C-alpha positions in Angstrom: 2.2 -30.2 7.9 0.6 -27.3 6.0 2.9 -25.2 4.1 3.6 -21.4 5.0 3.5 -19.0 2.2 6.6 -16.8 2.2 6.4 -13.2 1.3 9.6 -11.7 -0.5 9.9 -8.1 -1.3 12.3 -5.3 -1.5 13.5 -1.6 -2.2 10.2 -0.2 -1.1 11.8 3.4 -0.5 8.7 4.7 1.6 8.3 7.6 1.7 11.5 8.7 -0.3 10.6 7.5 -3.6 7.1 6.1 -3.3 4.0 7.0 -1.2 3.1 3.3 -0.3 2.6 -0.2 -1.1 -0.1 -0.2 -3.9 -3.6 -0.8 -2.6 -4.0 -3.6 -4.9 -1.1 -5.4 -3.4 -2.2 -4.6 0.3 -5.7 -6.4 -0.6 -3.6 -9.5 -1.3 -1.3 -9.4 1.7 -4.0 -10.5 4.3 -2.7 -11.6 7.8 -3.0 -15.3 8.4 -2.1 -16.6 5.2 1.7 -15.5 5.1 4.0 -17.3 7.6 7.0 -15.4 7.0 8.2 -12.0 5.3 11.6 -11.7 3.7 12.6 -8.2 2.8 15.7 -7.4 1.0 16.4 -4.1 2.2 15.5 -0.4 1.8 12.3 -0.7 4.0 13.1 2.8 5.2 10.0 3.7 7.4 8.4 2.3 10.7 5.1 2.3 9.5 5.7 0.0 6.8 7.8 -2.1 9.2 4.8 -2.4 11.6 2.3 -3.1 8.7 4.5 -6.0 7.6 4.6 -7.4 11.3 0.8 -7.4 11.2 0.7 -9.3 7.8 3.1 -12.1 9.2 4.5 -13.1 12.5 8.1 -13.7 11.4 9.9 -10.9 9.3 13.4 -11.1 8.3 15.3 -8.1 7.1 18.6 -7.6 5.6 20.6 -4.4 4.8 20.1 -2.2 1.8 22.3 0.4 0.5 20.1 3.1 1.8 19.4 1.6 5.3 21.7 4.0 6.9 19.6 4.2 10.2 19.7 0.5 11.0 23.6 -0.2 11.2 22.8 -3.6 13.2 21.3 -5.3 10.2 23.2 -8.0 8.6 24.1 -8.0 4.9 22.8 -11.4 4.3 20.8 -14.2 6.0 20.1 -18.0 5.6 16.7 -19.5 6.4 15.7 -23.3 5.9 12.3 -24.3 4.6 11.7 -28.0 3.9 14.7 -29.4 2.5 15.8 -26.0 1.0 18.4 -23.6 2.3 17.3 -19.8 1.2 19.9 -17.3 1.3 19.1 -13.5 0.9 20.8 -10.3 0.3 19.9 -6.8 -1.0 22.5 -7.2 -3.7 24.7 -4.1 -3.5 27.5 -6.4 -2.3 27.2 -8.3 -5.4 29.8 -6.9 -8.1 28.8 -6.4 -10.7 25.2 -5.9 -9.5 22.8 -8.4 -10.6 25.4 -10.3 -12.5 24.6 -14.1 -12.8 28.0 -15.5 -12.2 28.6 -13.1 -9.1 25.4 -14.1 -7.9 26.4 -18.0 -8.5 29.5 -17.5 -6.4 27.6 -15.9 -3.7 25.2 -18.8 -3.5 27.9 -21.3 -3.2 29.5 -19.4 -0.7 26.3 -19.2 1.4 25.9 -22.9 0.5 22.1 -22.3 -0.5 19.7 -23.8 -3.0 17.9 -20.5 -3.6 19.4 -17.1 -3.5 17.1 -14.1 -3.4 18.6 -10.8 -4.1 17.3 -7.2 -4.6 18.6 -3.7 -5.8 17.8 -3.8 -9.4 14.1 -2.9 -8.9 13.2 -5.4 -11.7 11.7 -9.0 -11.3 14.0 -11.9 -12.3 13.8 -15.7 -11.6 15.9 -18.3 -13.3 17.9 -21.5 -12.6 21.6 -21.9 -13.1 23.8 -24.8 -12.0 21.0 -26.4 -10.0 20.4 -23.3 -8.0 17.5 -21.1 -8.1 17.7 -17.1 -8.1 14.8 -14.6 -7.6 14.9 -11.1 -7.4 11.2 -9.9 -6.6 11.7 -6.4 -7.8 10.4 -3.3 -5.9 6.9 -3.8 -4.2 6.3 0.0 -4.6 7.9 0.4 -8.2 10.3 2.9 -6.7 12.7 4.3 -9.3 16.3 3.0 -9.0 19.4 5.6 -9.4 21.3 3.0 -11.7 18.4 3.1 -14.3 19.1 4.6 -17.6 17.2 7.5 -19.2 15.8 5.5 -21.8 14.4 2.4 -19.9 10.8 2.2 -18.6 9.8 2.8 -14.8 10.0 -0.3 -12.8 6.9 -2.4 -12.5 5.8 -2.8 -9.0 6.2 -6.5 -8.1 6.5 -8.9 -5.1 6.7 -12.8 -4.7 5.3 -15.5 -2.7 7.0 -18.8 -2.1 5.5 -22.0 -1.2 8.0 -24.8 -0.2 7.2 -28.4 0.1 10.0 -30.8 0.6 12.3 -30.4 -2.6 9.9 -28.5 -4.8 9.6 -24.5 -4.5 6.5 -22.8 -6.4 7.0 -19.0 -6.7 4.2 -16.9 -7.4 5.1 -13.5 -9.1 2.7 -10.6 -8.6 3.1 -7.5 -10.9 0.8 -4.5 -11.0 0.7 -3.6 -14.9 -1.1 -0.6 -16.3 -3.2 -1.3 -19.6 -3.5 1.0 -22.4 -6.6 2.5 -20.8 -4.7 3.5 -17.8 -6.1 0.8 -15.7 -4.1 -1.0 -13.1 -4.2 -4.9 -12.9 -2.5 -7.4 -10.9 -0.9 -10.2 -13.2 0.1 -13.6 -11.5 2.7 -15.7 -12.9 4.0 -19.2 -11.4 7.5 -20.4 -11.6 8.7 -24.1 -10.2 11.9 -25.2 -8.9 13.0 -28.6 -7.7 16.1 -29.0 -5.6 18.6 -31.6 -7.3 19.1 -34.4 -4.7 22.8 -34.9 -4.3 23.6 -38.4 -5.8 25.3 -41.0 -3.5 28.7 -42.0 -4.8 28.9 -45.1 -2.6 
């Protein structure tokens, strides 16, 4: 069976804090290649929602801290891909926000192998106690109200996931600006293998 790419993005904040998804990102998000989209909240506008529905037939959304107009959205969800249980949440219910121990507790409560979360507008991916944690950052590079004044503006980023059985390959796309002011998309690859429980019998 051919694997389906899963697009993970969050904290778009269109039009409040960003005009649109960057054009260089839109060129990469061609319909037909992506089977599912997981959006980690703060989608905000109908035009972007409709655009994402054109990119992939299946769109999963969770409620962000600024999604006040959509009261029926769940705070978290779980999907199954291959042998992986993937949980996702915006992240504003994780206290302290982005804390590794708090995220580990949430992953255990949801009984997932992978936990996706947003809210910090900053890409992160790491393994902890046999579980994989991914924050795709903000696809538009929208500013976060939690950022300190001396921190750099968020780098626009999103992730694509390819799951085959017990192996997950994560492709991270970041829009970086060089010294001459030119924007380039940098791609990084991170792999995770699900630990298969050993039989005690």
